[in-house]
FILUM-663945 format. One record per residue (C-alpha): residue in three letters; x, y negated, z negated. Coordinates in steps of 0.05 Angstrom, whole numbers, padded with zeros to 5 digits. Each point is the difference from the previous one (the first is absolute). Example, Ala and Ser with C-alpha at 12.3 -4.5 7.8 and 13.67 -1.06 7.14 Angstrom:
BEGIN
@vodo: ala, X: 00246, Y: 00090, Z: -00156
@vodo: ser, X: 00027, Y: -00069, Z: 00013
***
This chain:
BEGIN
@vodo: met, X: 02268, Y: -01404, Z: -01497
@vodo: ser, X: -00009, Y: -00071, Z: -00026
@vodo: gly, X: -00039, Y: -00013, Z: -00064
@vodo: val, X: -00068, Y: -00031, Z: -00009
@vodo: arg, X: 00008, Y: -00075, Z: 00007
@vodo: val, X: -00035, Y: -00038, Z: -00056
@vodo: val, X: -00017, Y: -00072, Z: -00018
@vodo: val, X: -00013, Y: -00014, Z: -00074
@vodo: ala, X: -00045, Y: -00058, Z: -00019
@vodo: asp, X: -00007, Y: -00016, Z: -00075
@vodo: asp, X: 00004, Y: -00066, Z: -00036
@vodo: his, X: 00033, Y: 00029, Z: -00062
@vodo: pro, X: 00075, Y: -00001, Z: 00014
@vodo: val, X: 00017, Y: 00053, Z: -00052
@vodo: tyr, X: -00051, Y: 00050, Z: 00025
@vodo: arg, X: 00017, Y: -00016, Z: 00073
@vodo: asp, X: 00075, Y: 00008, Z: -00011
@vodo: gly, X: -00013, Y: 00064, Z: -00038
@vodo: leu, X: -00034, Y: 00031, Z: 00060
@vodo: val, X: 00056, Y: -00022, Z: 00046
@vodo: arg, X: 00053, Y: 00030, Z: -00046
@vodo: ala, X: -00040, Y: 00064, Z: -00007
@vodo: trp, X: 00003, Y: 00009, Z: 00075
@vodo: glu, X: 00072, Y: -00023, Z: 00012
@vodo: asp, X: 00025, Y: 00072, Z: 00004
@vodo: his, X: -00065, Y: 00033, Z: 00021
@vodo: pro, X: 00014, Y: 00046, Z: 00059
@vodo: ala, X: -00066, Y: -00013, Z: 00035
@vodo: ile, X: -00019, Y: -00073, Z: -00018
@vodo: glu, X: 00034, Y: -00064, Z: 00024
@vodo: val, X: -00022, Y: -00067, Z: -00028
@vodo: val, X: 00006, Y: -00051, Z: 00057
@vodo: ala, X: -00029, Y: -00060, Z: -00038
@vodo: ala, X: -00022, Y: -00018, Z: -00071
@vodo: val, X: -00042, Y: -00062, Z: -00008
@vodo: gly, X: -00040, Y: -00037, Z: -00054
@vodo: asp, X: -00062, Y: -00028, Z: 00035
@vodo: gly, X: -00052, Y: 00019, Z: 00051
@vodo: arg, X: 00023, Y: -00049, Z: 00054
@vodo: ala, X: 00071, Y: 00027, Z: -00004
@vodo: ala, X: -00028, Y: 00070, Z: 00002
@vodo: leu, X: -00036, Y: -00012, Z: 00065
@vodo: ala, X: 00062, Y: -00033, Z: 00030
@vodo: ala, X: 00043, Y: 00060, Z: -00021
@vodo: ile, X: -00050, Y: 00050, Z: 00027
@vodo: arg, X: -00005, Y: -00036, Z: 00067
@vodo: arg, X: 00075, Y: -00007, Z: 00004
@vodo: glu, X: 00022, Y: 00069, Z: -00023
@vodo: ala, X: -00060, Y: 00043, Z: 00023
@vodo: pro, X: 00010, Y: 00047, Z: -00059
@vodo: asp, X: -00033, Y: 00068, Z: -00005
@vodo: val, X: -00030, Y: -00017, Z: -00068
@vodo: ala, X: -00014, Y: -00064, Z: -00040
@vodo: val, X: -00005, Y: 00007, Z: -00076
@vodo: ile, X: -00045, Y: -00057, Z: -00021
@vodo: asp, X: -00024, Y: -00029, Z: -00066
@vodo: leu, X: -00071, Y: -00028, Z: 00002
@vodo: arg, X: 00015, Y: -00063, Z: -00041
@vodo: leu, X: 00050, Y: -00036, Z: 00044
@vodo: pro, X: 00010, Y: -00076, Z: 00004
@vodo: glu, X: -00011, Y: -00039, Z: 00064
@vodo: ile, X: -00042, Y: 00056, Z: 00032
@vodo: asp, X: -00028, Y: 00056, Z: -00044
@vodo: gly, X: 00010, Y: 00073, Z: 00015
@vodo: leu, X: -00071, Y: 00010, Z: 00026
@vodo: gln, X: 00010, Y: -00055, Z: 00051
@vodo: val, X: 00066, Y: 00032, Z: 00021
@vodo: leu, X: -00038, Y: 00066, Z: 00011
@vodo: glu, X: -00054, Y: -00036, Z: 00040
@vodo: thr, X: 00053, Y: -00034, Z: 00044
@vodo: leu, X: 00034, Y: 00066, Z: 00014
@vodo: gln, X: -00067, Y: 00026, Z: 00025
@vodo: gln, X: -00017, Y: -00062, Z: 00039
@vodo: glu, X: 00067, Y: 00000, Z: 00036
@vodo: asp, X: -00002, Y: 00075, Z: 00009
@vodo: leu, X: 00069, Y: 00008, Z: -00029
@vodo: pro, X: 00025, Y: 00072, Z: -00006
@vodo: thr, X: 00028, Y: -00008, Z: -00071
@vodo: arg, X: -00037, Y: 00043, Z: -00051
@vodo: ala, X: -00014, Y: -00030, Z: -00068
@vodo: val, X: 00009, Y: 00028, Z: -00070
@vodo: val, X: -00033, Y: -00043, Z: -00054
@vodo: leu, X: 00039, Y: 00000, Z: -00064
@vodo: thr, X: -00033, Y: -00043, Z: -00053
@vodo: ala, X: -00020, Y: -00009, Z: -00073
@vodo: tyr, X: -00072, Y: -00013, Z: 00022
@vodo: val, X: -00040, Y: 00064, Z: 00005
@vodo: asp, X: -00072, Y: -00028, Z: -00003
@vodo: ser, X: -00047, Y: 00036, Z: 00047
@vodo: ala, X: -00015, Y: -00062, Z: 00043
@vodo: ser, X: 00074, Y: -00012, Z: 00014
@vodo: val, X: 00011, Y: 00073, Z: 00017
@vodo: tyr, X: -00059, Y: 00000, Z: 00047
@vodo: arg, X: 00022, Y: -00064, Z: 00036
@vodo: ala, X: 00071, Y: 00024, Z: 00006
@vodo: ile, X: -00020, Y: 00067, Z: 00030
@vodo: ala, X: -00051, Y: -00033, Z: 00045
@vodo: gly, X: 00054, Y: -00050, Z: 00020
@vodo: gly, X: 00044, Y: 00056, Z: 00026
@vodo: ala, X: 00043, Y: 00022, Z: -00060
@vodo: arg, X: 00022, Y: 00073, Z: 00007
@vodo: ala, X: 00018, Y: 00008, Z: -00073
@vodo: tyr, X: -00019, Y: -00034, Z: -00066
@vodo: leu, X: 00043, Y: 00009, Z: -00061
@vodo: glu, X: 00007, Y: -00034, Z: -00067
@vodo: lys, X: 00067, Y: -00031, Z: -00018
@vodo: ala, X: 00007, Y: 00048, Z: -00059
@vodo: ala, X: 00011, Y: 00056, Z: 00051
@vodo: ser, X: 00069, Y: 00032, Z: -00002
@vodo: ser, X: 00051, Y: -00017, Z: 00054
@vodo: glu, X: -00005, Y: 00072, Z: 00024
@vodo: thr, X: -00075, Y: -00007, Z: 00009
@vodo: ile, X: 00008, Y: -00065, Z: 00037
@vodo: ser, X: 00054, Y: 00029, Z: 00045
@vodo: asp, X: -00044, Y: 00061, Z: 00015
@vodo: ala, X: -00057, Y: -00047, Z: 00018
@vodo: val, X: 00043, Y: -00041, Z: 00047
@vodo: leu, X: 00023, Y: 00063, Z: 00036
@vodo: leu, X: -00070, Y: 00028, Z: 00002
@vodo: val, X: -00029, Y: -00064, Z: 00030
@vodo: ala, X: 00058, Y: -00005, Z: 00050
@vodo: gly, X: -00020, Y: 00069, Z: 00024
@vodo: gly, X: -00073, Y: -00020, Z: 00009
@vodo: gly, X: -00027, Y: 00022, Z: -00067
@vodo: thr, X: -00044, Y: -00035, Z: -00052
@vodo: leu, X: 00006, Y: -00002, Z: -00075
@vodo: ile, X: -00045, Y: -00031, Z: -00053
@vodo: ser, X: 00022, Y: 00003, Z: -00072
@vodo: pro, X: -00044, Y: 00046, Z: -00043
@vodo: leu, X: -00008, Y: -00058, Z: -00048
@vodo: val, X: -00042, Y: -00040, Z: 00049
@vodo: gln, X: -00036, Y: 00055, Z: 00039
@vodo: asp, X: -00063, Y: 00000, Z: -00044
@vodo: gly, X: -00005, Y: -00075, Z: 00002
@vodo: leu, X: 00007, Y: 00000, Z: 00075
@vodo: ala, X: -00056, Y: 00052, Z: 00007
@vodo: asn, X: -00045, Y: -00043, Z: -00044
@vodo: glu, X: 00016, Y: -00062, Z: 00040
@vodo: ile, X: -00018, Y: 00036, Z: 00065
@vodo: arg, X: -00066, Y: 00022, Z: -00030
@vodo: asn, X: -00016, Y: -00069, Z: -00025
@vodo: arg, X: 00016, Y: -00032, Z: 00067
@vodo: arg, X: -00045, Y: 00049, Z: 00035
@vodo: leu, X: -00057, Y: -00020, Z: -00046
@vodo: gly, X: 00014, Y: -00073, Z: 00015
@vodo: ala, X: 00013, Y: 00010, Z: 00074
@vodo: ala, X: -00051, Y: -00054, Z: 00017
@vodo: arg, X: 00049, Y: -00052, Z: -00027
@vodo: pro, X: 00054, Y: -00016, Z: 00052
@vodo: thr, X: 00073, Y: 00003, Z: -00020
@vodo: leu, X: 00047, Y: -00055, Z: 00021
@vodo: thr, X: 00075, Y: 00009, Z: 00002
@vodo: ser, X: 00042, Y: -00043, Z: -00045
@vodo: arg, X: 00022, Y: -00041, Z: 00061
@vodo: glu, X: -00073, Y: -00010, Z: 00022
@vodo: thr, X: -00018, Y: -00022, Z: -00070
@vodo: asp, X: 00057, Y: -00050, Z: -00001
@vodo: ile, X: -00022, Y: -00029, Z: 00066
@vodo: leu, X: -00073, Y: -00003, Z: -00020
@vodo: lys, X: 00018, Y: -00035, Z: -00065
@vodo: leu, X: 00038, Y: -00053, Z: 00038
@vodo: ala, X: -00057, Y: -00006, Z: 00050
@vodo: ala, X: -00047, Y: -00010, Z: -00059
@vodo: asp, X: 00045, Y: -00057, Z: -00023
@vodo: gly, X: -00011, Y: -00033, Z: 00067
@vodo: cys, X: 00069, Y: 00014, Z: 00030
@vodo: pro, X: 00002, Y: 00001, Z: 00076
@vodo: ala, X: 00031, Y: 00060, Z: 00036
@vodo: gln, X: 00067, Y: -00034, Z: 00011
@vodo: glu, X: 00007, Y: -00017, Z: -00074
@vodo: ile, X: -00018, Y: 00071, Z: -00019
@vodo: ala, X: 00054, Y: 00025, Z: 00047
@vodo: asp, X: 00051, Y: -00047, Z: -00029
@vodo: arg, X: -00016, Y: 00017, Z: -00072
@vodo: leu, X: 00003, Y: 00075, Z: 00012
@vodo: his, X: 00059, Y: -00003, Z: 00048
@vodo: ile, X: -00037, Y: 00035, Z: 00056
@vodo: ser, X: -00020, Y: -00020, Z: 00070
@vodo: ile, X: -00066, Y: -00036, Z: 00015
@vodo: ala, X: -00018, Y: 00058, Z: 00046
@vodo: thr, X: 00007, Y: 00048, Z: -00059
@vodo: val, X: -00045, Y: -00045, Z: -00042
@vodo: lys, X: -00053, Y: 00000, Z: 00054
@vodo: thr, X: 00004, Y: 00076, Z: 00007
@vodo: his, X: -00009, Y: 00009, Z: -00076
@vodo: leu, X: -00059, Y: -00049, Z: 00001
@vodo: gln, X: -00033, Y: 00040, Z: 00055
@vodo: his, X: 00009, Y: 00064, Z: -00040
@vodo: ile, X: -00031, Y: -00035, Z: -00060
@vodo: tyr, X: -00060, Y: -00022, Z: 00041
@vodo: glu, X: -00010, Y: 00071, Z: 00025
@vodo: lys, X: 00004, Y: 00030, Z: -00070
@vodo: leu, X: -00048, Y: -00052, Z: -00029
@vodo: glu, X: -00045, Y: 00002, Z: 00061
@vodo: val, X: 00003, Y: -00075, Z: 00011
@vodo: ser, X: 00021, Y: -00044, Z: 00058
@vodo: asp, X: 00036, Y: -00059, Z: -00031
@vodo: arg, X: 00044, Y: -00023, Z: -00057
@vodo: ala, X: -00054, Y: -00034, Z: -00042
@vodo: ala, X: -00044, Y: 00061, Z: 00002
@vodo: ala, X: 00059, Y: 00045, Z: -00017
@vodo: val, X: 00017, Y: -00041, Z: -00061
@vodo: ala, X: -00073, Y: -00001, Z: -00023
@vodo: gln, X: -00008, Y: 00075, Z: 00011
@vodo: ala, X: 00065, Y: 00016, Z: -00037
@vodo: ile, X: -00021, Y: -00042, Z: -00060
@vodo: arg, X: -00069, Y: 00035, Z: -00002
@vodo: arg, X: 00034, Y: 00068, Z: 00002
@vodo: gly, X: 00051, Y: -00017, Z: -00053
@vodo: leu, X: 00060, Y: 00006, Z: 00048
@vodo: leu, X: 00028, Y: -00068, Z: -00019
@vodo: gln, X: 00017, Y: -00008, Z: -00074
***
């Protein structure tokens, strides 16, 4: 039986290489790629189709949350384990909502991380006890503020550029996505904000504090 195929994405070489070395002789885990930024992570995931991607949230080029959102948007089968130093409740909530199957702090032991990878590969979910209370509070707070729409990080990026007067093609070029994807995101933004055009979306987002 072959091992669980894993892509590791972390911008700290020492930590990244430490994970790779820890799994070199692991009987059930095979690292198929180790990368240092979000763009490279997506490329490796698309190329290797690993069972699990171990992702830091703070990645250069494209952050970990955007990587998670892209995995969902493209309906990729790879399951994500977030491994990060950031354990604030908002980040935990967005990561889990973005499709992460596990959320661990970097201080976790290599055994705990390995167990999480195997659990997630088998369809399980794991949230570190350290962040469970914060996540519960975040869920309660978001329910209380349910009237305020939530934009994804990509939608926020697009709306900010739209607010700066950038046309759709320029937005696509800056974010390295297709113009069709930009238009799809804009339509989702209009639906969430209950408006019908770009100017109204920008105005509504400013009034609701969605653009900082």
